[in-house]
MARGUKOL-25830 format. One record per residue (C-alpha): x, y, z; residue number from 1. Coordinates in steps of 0.2 Angstrom, whole numbers. Each point is the difference from the previous one (the first is absolute). Layout:
BEGIN
[pt [X, Y, Z], NUM]
...
end
This chain:
BEGIN
[pt [361, -365, 171], 1]
[pt [-16, -11, 3], 2]
[pt [-6, 1, 18], 3]
[pt [3, -17, 9], 4]
[pt [-17, 0, 7], 5]
[pt [-10, -2, -16], 6]
[pt [-1, -13, -14], 7]
[pt [15, 1, -11], 8]
[pt [-4, -5, -18], 9]
[pt [14, -13, -4], 10]
[pt [-1, 4, -19], 11]
[pt [6, 17, 4], 12]
[pt [11, -4, 15], 13]
[pt [9, -15, -7], 14]
[pt [-2, -5, -18], 15]
[pt [-3, 13, -13], 16]
[pt [10, 14, -9], 17]
[pt [-1, 18, 5], 18]
[pt [-5, 4, -18], 19]
[pt [-15, -11, 0], 20]
[pt [-5, 6, 18], 21]
[pt [1, 18, -6], 22]
[pt [-12, -3, -14], 23]
[pt [-13, -5, 12], 24]
[pt [3, 14, 13], 25]
[pt [-11, 14, 5], 26]
[pt [12, 13, -8], 27]
[pt [0, -9, -17], 28]
[pt [-19, -1, 0], 29]
[pt [-4, 18, 5], 30]
[pt [13, 8, -11], 31]
[pt [-7, -10, -14], 32]
[pt [-18, 6, 4], 33]
[pt [7, 17, -2], 34]
[pt [8, -5, -16], 35]
[pt [-17, -5, -6], 36]
[pt [-8, 16, 5], 37]
[pt [13, 10, -9], 38]
[pt [-2, -10, -16], 39]
[pt [-19, 2, 0], 40]
[pt [2, 19, 3], 41]
[pt [13, 1, -14], 42]
[pt [-10, -10, -12], 43]
[pt [-16, 11, 4], 44]
[pt [10, 16, -3], 45]
[pt [8, -6, -16], 46]
[pt [-17, -5, -7], 47]
[pt [-7, 17, 3], 48]
[pt [-7, 2, 18], 49]
[pt [11, 16, 2], 50]
[pt [-15, 9, 7], 51]
[pt [1, -11, 15], 52]
[pt [18, -6, 1], 53]
[pt [16, 11, -2], 54]
[pt [18, -4, -2], 55]
[pt [3, 8, 17], 56]
[pt [-11, -13, 8], 57]
[pt [9, -14, -9], 58]
[pt [17, 6, 5], 59]
[pt [-6, 2, 18], 60]
[pt [-5, -18, 0], 61]
[pt [16, -6, -7], 62]
[pt [10, 10, 12], 63]
[pt [-9, -8, 14], 64]
[pt [-1, -18, -6], 65]
[pt [11, -7, 14], 66]
[pt [-4, 12, 14], 67]
[pt [-13, -11, 9], 68]
[pt [-6, 4, 18], 69]
[pt [-4, -18, 5], 70]
[pt [-6, 5, 17], 71]
[pt [-13, 13, -7], 72]
[pt [-6, -13, -13], 73]
[pt [-2, -13, 15], 74]
[pt [-10, 12, 10], 75]
[pt [-11, 5, -14], 76]
[pt [-3, -18, -5], 77]
[pt [-5, -5, 18], 78]
[pt [-13, 15, -1], 79]
[pt [-7, -4, -17], 80]
[pt [3, -19, -2], 81]
[pt [7, 2, -18], 82]
[pt [18, -2, -4], 83]
[pt [0, 8, -17], 84]
[pt [-10, 15, 5], 85]
[pt [11, 2, 15], 86]
[pt [15, 1, -12], 87]
[pt [-9, 12, -12], 88]
[pt [-2, 11, 15], 89]
[pt [18, -1, 6], 90]
[pt [6, 3, -18], 91]
[pt [-11, 15, -1], 92]
[pt [7, 7, 15], 93]
[pt [17, 0, -8], 94]
[pt [-7, 7, -17], 95]
[pt [-13, 14, 5], 96]
[pt [0, 6, -18], 97]
[pt [-3, -17, -8], 98]
[pt [-11, -6, 14], 99]
[pt [-17, 3, -9], 100]
[pt [5, -12, -15], 101]
[pt [9, -14, 9], 102]
[pt [-9, -16, -4], 103]
[pt [-12, 9, -12], 104]
[pt [-13, -12, -8], 105]
[pt [9, -15, 7], 106]
[pt [-6, -14, 12], 107]
[pt [11, -7, 14], 108]
[pt [5, -15, -11], 109]
[pt [8, 12, -13], 110]
[pt [15, 1, 12], 111]
[pt [-2, -17, 8], 112]
[pt [-1, -10, -15], 113]
[pt [12, 10, -11], 114]
[pt [12, -1, 15], 115]
[pt [-2, -18, 2], 116]
[pt [4, -3, -18], 117]
[pt [15, 11, 0], 118]
[pt [8, -8, 15], 119]
[pt [-4, -18, -7], 120]
[pt [9, 5, -16], 121]
[pt [15, 5, 10], 122]
[pt [-1, -15, 11], 123]
[pt [0, -12, -15], 124]
[pt [16, 8, -6], 125]
[pt [9, -5, 16], 126]
[pt [-7, -17, -1], 127]
[pt [5, -1, -18], 128]
[pt [18, 4, 4], 129]
[pt [0, -13, 14], 130]
[pt [-6, -13, -13], 131]
[pt [14, 5, -13], 132]
[pt [14, -1, 13], 133]
[pt [-6, -17, 7], 134]
[pt [-1, -6, -18], 135]
[pt [18, 7, -3], 136]
[pt [7, -9, 15], 137]
[pt [-9, -17, -4], 138]
[pt [7, 1, -18], 139]
[pt [18, 1, 7], 140]
[pt [-4, -15, 11], 141]
[pt [-7, -10, -14], 142]
[pt [15, 4, -11], 143]
[pt [12, -6, 14], 144]
[pt [-9, -16, 3], 145]
[pt [-7, -4, -18], 146]
[pt [10, -16, -1], 147]
[pt [0, -6, 18], 148]
[pt [-11, -16, 0], 149]
[pt [-12, -2, 15], 150]
[pt [-14, -12, 4], 151]
[pt [-17, 5, -7], 152]
[pt [-16, -3, 10], 153]
[pt [-18, -3, -4], 154]
[pt [-12, -2, 14], 155]
[pt [15, 3, 11], 156]
[pt [7, -17, -5], 157]
[pt [16, -2, -9], 158]
[pt [-2, 2, -19], 159]
[pt [11, 2, -15], 160]
[pt [15, 12, 3], 161]
[pt [0, 18, -6], 162]
[pt [13, 14, 3], 163]
[pt [0, 13, 14], 164]
[pt [0, 13, -13], 165]
[pt [-15, -7, -10], 166]
[pt [-10, -2, 16], 167]
[pt [2, 19, 4], 168]
[pt [-5, 5, -17], 169]
[pt [-17, -6, 4], 170]
[pt [-1, 14, 14], 171]
[pt [6, 13, -13], 172]
[pt [-13, -5, -12], 173]
[pt [-14, 2, 13], 174]
[pt [8, 17, 5], 175]
[pt [-1, 5, -18], 176]
[pt [-18, -4, -1], 177]
[pt [-3, 10, 15], 178]
[pt [10, 15, -8], 179]
[pt [-11, -2, -15], 180]
[pt [-16, 0, 10], 181]
[pt [6, 16, 9], 182]
[pt [5, 9, -16], 183]
[pt [-17, -4, -8], 184]
[pt [-9, 7, 15], 185]
[pt [11, 16, 1], 186]
[pt [-1, 3, -19], 187]
[pt [-18, 0, 1], 188]
[pt [-1, 11, 16], 189]
[pt [-10, 16, -2], 190]
[pt [-5, 15, 11], 191]
[pt [-17, 1, 7], 192]
[pt [0, 18, -7], 193]
[pt [-13, 13, 3], 194]
[pt [-17, -10, 1], 195]
[pt [-11, 9, 13], 196]
[pt [-10, -7, 14], 197]
[pt [-7, -16, -8], 198]
[pt [11, 0, -15], 199]
[pt [-12, 10, -12], 200]
[pt [11, 16, 0], 201]
[pt [-16, 10, 3], 202]
[pt [8, 13, 11], 203]
[pt [14, 3, -13], 204]
[pt [-13, 1, -14], 205]
[pt [-8, 14, 10], 206]
[pt [16, 9, 3], 207]
[pt [4, 0, -19], 208]
[pt [-18, 5, -4], 209]
[pt [-5, -15, -9], 210]
[pt [16, -2, -10], 211]
[pt [2, -19, -1], 212]
[pt [16, 1, -10], 213]
[pt [8, 11, 13], 214]
[pt [-5, -13, 14], 215]
[pt [8, -14, -10], 216]
[pt [16, 11, -2], 217]
[pt [0, 3, 18], 218]
[pt [-1, -18, 4], 219]
[pt [15, -4, -11], 220]
[pt [10, 15, 5], 221]
[pt [-1, -4, 18], 222]
[pt [5, -18, -3], 223]
[pt [16, 6, -10], 224]
[pt [4, 13, 14], 225]
[pt [0, -15, 12], 226]
[pt [12, -10, -10], 227]
[pt [-12, -12, -10], 228]
[pt [-3, -1, -19], 229]
[pt [-19, -2, 2], 230]
[pt [-15, 0, 12], 231]
[pt [-11, -14, 4], 232]
[pt [-14, 1, -12], 233]
[pt [-14, -2, 12], 234]
[pt [-1, -1, 19], 235]
[pt [-13, 1, 14], 236]
[pt [5, 11, 15], 237]
[pt [16, -10, 1], 238]
[pt [10, -9, -13], 239]
[pt [-6, -18, -1], 240]
[pt [7, -11, 14], 241]
[pt [2, -13, -13], 242]
[pt [16, 8, -4], 243]
[pt [5, -3, 18], 244]
[pt [-4, -19, -2], 245]
[pt [12, 0, -15], 246]
[pt [13, 9, 10], 247]
[pt [-1, -12, 14], 248]
[pt [1, -15, -13], 249]
[pt [17, 7, -7], 250]
[pt [7, 2, 17], 251]
[pt [-6, -16, 7], 252]
[pt [8, -9, -16], 253]
[pt [17, 7, 5], 254]
[pt [-4, -7, 18], 255]
[pt [-4, -17, -7], 256]
[pt [16, -1, -10], 257]
[pt [10, 5, 15], 258]
[pt [-9, -13, 11], 259]
[pt [4, -14, -12], 260]
[pt [18, 5, -1], 261]
[pt [1, 2, 19], 262]
[pt [-8, -17, 4], 263]
[pt [12, -8, -13], 264]
[pt [15, 7, 8], 265]
[pt [-6, -5, 17], 266]
[pt [-1, -18, -6], 267]
[pt [17, 1, -9], 268]
[pt [7, 6, 17], 269]
[pt [-7, -15, 9], 270]
[pt [9, -11, -13], 271]
[pt [16, 11, 3], 272]
[pt [3, 3, -19], 273]
[pt [-5, 18, -1], 274]
[pt [-2, 14, 13], 275]
[pt [-4, 18, 2], 276]
[pt [14, 11, 5], 277]
[pt [5, -2, 18], 278]
[pt [8, 16, 9], 279]
[pt [16, -2, 9], 280]
[pt [-7, 3, 17], 281]
[pt [-18, -6, -3], 282]
[pt [-7, -12, 13], 283]
[pt [-11, -14, -7], 284]
[pt [-8, -5, 16], 285]
[pt [0, 5, 18], 286]
[pt [1, -18, 6], 287]
[pt [9, -9, -14], 288]
[pt [16, 9, -5], 289]
[pt [4, -10, -15], 290]
[pt [-16, 4, -9], 291]
[pt [-1, 10, -16], 292]
[pt [-18, 4, -1], 293]
[pt [-7, 7, -17], 294]
[pt [-7, 15, 9], 295]
[pt [-1, 12, -14], 296]
[pt [-9, -13, -11], 297]
[pt [-12, -4, 14], 298]
[pt [-3, 19, 3], 299]
[pt [-3, 2, -19], 300]
[pt [-13, -15, 1], 301]
[pt [-9, 9, 14], 302]
[pt [-1, 17, -9], 303]
[pt [-5, -8, -16], 304]
[pt [-14, -10, 8], 305]
[pt [-7, 17, 7], 306]
[pt [2, 8, -17], 307]
[pt [-9, -14, -10], 308]
[pt [-13, 0, 14], 309]
[pt [-5, 18, -4], 310]
[pt [-8, -3, -17], 311]
[pt [-17, -5, 7], 312]
[pt [-1, 16, 9], 313]
[pt [1, 10, -16], 314]
[pt [-12, -11, -9], 315]
[pt [-13, 1, 14], 316]
[pt [3, 19, 1], 317]
[pt [-3, 2, -19], 318]
[pt [-15, -12, 0], 319]
[pt [-8, 11, 14], 320]
[pt [1, 17, -8], 321]
[pt [-18, 4, -3], 322]
[pt [-5, 10, -15], 323]
[pt [11, 16, -1], 324]
[pt [9, -3, 17], 325]
[pt [-1, -5, 18], 326]
[pt [12, 4, 14], 327]
[pt [3, -17, 6], 328]
[pt [16, -1, -11], 329]
[pt [8, 15, 9], 330]
[pt [7, -8, 16], 331]
[pt [5, -16, -7], 332]
[pt [9, 8, -15], 333]
[pt [10, 11, 12], 334]
[pt [7, -16, 7], 335]
[pt [1, -12, -15], 336]
[pt [7, 10, -14], 337]
[pt [15, 6, 11], 338]
[pt [2, -17, 7], 339]
[pt [0, -8, -17], 340]
[pt [14, 11, -6], 341]
[pt [10, -1, 16], 342]
[pt [-1, -19, 1], 343]
[pt [6, -1, -18], 344]
[pt [14, 12, 3], 345]
[pt [5, -10, 16], 346]
[pt [0, -16, -11], 347]
[pt [10, 7, -13], 348]
[pt [13, 7, 13], 349]
[pt [1, -18, 6], 350]
[pt [2, -8, -18], 351]
[pt [14, 13, -4], 352]
[pt [9, -4, 16], 353]
[pt [-2, -19, -2], 354]
[pt [5, -1, -18], 355]
[pt [15, 11, 2], 356]
[pt [10, -14, 8], 357]
[pt [-8, -17, 0], 358]
[pt [11, -14, 6], 359]
[pt [1, -17, -10], 360]
[pt [8, -16, 6], 361]
[pt [6, -10, -15], 362]
[pt [7, -15, 10], 363]
[pt [-17, -2, 9], 364]
[pt [-8, 1, -17], 365]
[pt [11, -13, -7], 366]
[pt [-3, -12, 15], 367]
[pt [-19, 1, -3], 368]
[pt [2, -3, -18], 369]
[pt [11, -15, 3], 370]
[pt [-13, -7, 12], 371]
[pt [-14, 2, -12], 372]
[pt [8, -1, -18], 373]
[pt [0, -19, -1], 374]
[pt [-19, 1, -1], 375]
[pt [0, 15, -12], 376]
[pt [12, -10, -11], 377]
[pt [-11, -15, -3], 378]
[pt [-8, 9, -15], 379]
[pt [17, 2, -8], 380]
[pt [5, -18, 4], 381]
[pt [-16, -6, -8], 382]
[pt [3, 9, -16], 383]
[pt [17, -5, -2], 384]
[pt [-5, -18, 4], 385]
[pt [-12, 1, -14], 386]
[pt [14, 6, -12], 387]
[pt [9, -16, 5], 388]
[pt [-15, -11, -6], 389]
[pt [-9, -3, 16], 390]
[pt [-19, 1, 2], 391]
[pt [-5, 16, 9], 392]
[pt [-14, -8, 9], 393]
[pt [11, -14, 7], 394]
[pt [14, 12, 5], 395]
[pt [-14, 11, 8], 396]
[pt [-6, -14, 11], 397]
[pt [18, -5, 5], 398]
[pt [4, 18, 5], 399]
[pt [-16, 3, 9], 400]
[pt [3, -16, 11], 401]
[pt [18, 7, 4], 402]
[pt [-6, 18, 3], 403]
[pt [-13, -6, 13], 404]
[pt [13, -10, 9], 405]
[pt [12, 14, 0], 406]
[pt [-13, 12, 6], 407]
[pt [-4, -11, 15], 408]
[pt [18, -1, 5], 409]
[pt [1, 19, 0], 410]
[pt [-17, 3, 9], 411]
[pt [-1, -16, 12], 412]
[pt [19, -1, 4], 413]
[pt [6, 18, -3], 414]
[pt [13, -8, -12], 415]
[pt [8, 6, -15], 416]
[pt [-8, -1, -17], 417]
[pt [7, -16, -8], 418]
[pt [-11, 0, -16], 419]
[pt [15, 1, -12], 420]
[pt [9, -15, 10], 421]
[pt [-16, -10, -2], 422]
[pt [-2, 3, -18], 423]
[pt [19, -3, -3], 424]
[pt [-2, -17, 9], 425]
[pt [-15, -5, -11], 426]
[pt [6, -10, -15], 427]
[pt [-16, 5, -10], 428]
[pt [6, 18, 1], 429]
[pt [12, 3, -15], 430]
[pt [12, 12, 9], 431]
[pt [14, -3, 12], 432]
[pt [2, 9, 16], 433]
[pt [13, 12, -8], 434]
[pt [-12, 4, -14], 435]
[pt [-14, 4, 12], 436]
[pt [11, 11, 10], 437]
[pt [5, 9, -16], 438]
[pt [-18, 3, -5], 439]
[pt [-3, 9, 16], 440]
[pt [17, 9, 3], 441]
[pt [-5, 17, -8], 442]
[pt [-15, 7, 8], 443]
[pt [-1, 14, -13], 444]
[pt [-6, -13, -13], 445]
[pt [-16, -3, 10], 446]
[pt [-5, 19, 0], 447]
[pt [-6, 0, -18], 448]
[pt [1, 18, -7], 449]
[pt [-1, 8, 17], 450]
[pt [17, 9, -3], 451]
[pt [-5, 5, -18], 452]
[pt [-17, 6, 6], 453]
[pt [8, 11, 13], 454]
[pt [11, 8, -12], 455]
[pt [-13, 2, -13], 456]
[pt [-13, 7, 12], 457]
[pt [13, 13, 8], 458]
[pt [7, 5, -17], 459]
[pt [-16, 2, -9], 460]
[pt [-12, 5, 13], 461]
[pt [8, 7, 16], 462]
[pt [15, 9, -7], 463]
[pt [-10, 10, -12], 464]
[pt [-12, 5, 14], 465]
[pt [14, 5, 11], 466]
[pt [8, 10, -14], 467]
[pt [-16, 10, -2], 468]
[pt [-1, 3, 18], 469]
[pt [18, 3, 4], 470]
[pt [-3, 17, 8], 471]
[pt [-10, -9, 13], 472]
[pt [13, -12, 5], 473]
[pt [10, 6, 15], 474]
[pt [11, -5, 14], 475]
[pt [-13, -4, 12], 476]
[pt [0, 1, 19], 477]
[pt [-1, -18, 5], 478]
[pt [-1, 4, 19], 479]
[pt [-15, -6, 9], 480]
[pt [-7, 3, 18], 481]
[pt [-2, -17, 8], 482]
end
């Protein structure tokens, strides 16, 4: 339990999954450091350094990978002011036989950079699962509401109708773009490998008596043992922090998609046409008992704002890495990289929760359509008037005059939209009141190909994607801490 008299990080205490929290824990970091040291020793042994390294040493290291004395490491770090060497000392205390060859030829960034990359790769897999499950739930929602007409908006002003399902395909399409960006980044991830102090591999070349091919093999073999297909071709002391910039952009992109979705849902909630789930015993306001505040979408907006705002940190850190490396990246990366992943994890937990049971109000949607549709129908009325032999320009002027007058009634007097009545009363308009009402009776006719576009998008793009990733789709825990 976190003490009550110190700062409690909300990302950990309130918003994120245990799985993501573990990936950025001290235990995960330090056991992965040991994984790196074991991989290096194994590769060196397999490539011929048997006069220095024995199988007994490697076995001893493997047997003690998880037996970390954190207090001993803490005391040693306080003494020598170096976290990596403190853990080299602590690991050596558990492995007296292997102690002379732990970290042989390596720099601190051998374990730090390789560990960062390993953890990032695993974290991206959790993020990817969240994206797939969000897409899956939104696809179900789009299928269910593919043919439900709803008022469209441009500039947050009423526009031509669309359907509820079609509108939500826009979010799926953006999430797929995020997924593609993530997959591209992960597919191109590589280990830092064994590069030496400033990236020249000088110490390893010395260990292998000037054998350049053996050093190249060491770099590749270490990468493979750490779970990567390849090693970054060239590095300084660290892998290029440009990679961190690209990482942040991928995660911030997910945040931007979530932010747009959340703001749209908050606006729809205000219109009383669509809402996020509302728990049976949830309280919307401490003062106003009737309220159903979109609190999850609001929380997601705030978390996404923080995530999107991290990108400049990464760009500045990269831009200020002088030559082979400076240490001003260390403190900020300790905060920003875990935060970027934890924020994305928290956002996806909210997205999964919200999309699991969104509420739609068809009658309120119909009410809004009826209020605005006479204006939307004017283009249809014009076209059919032309088919009856009328001049489009003449009809346009008449419709415009009546539309402005009807709009003033709605805005100035809070009256009903009487545009169709006005048009029916005008002898120059070649339609009766009944014909005008008939033209606007079926809302779906004003949605164009929205229903068909929804079906085509889901069947041709989304379902194949979900089928390819069906092993990632799961019954998700939609519970949240308020």
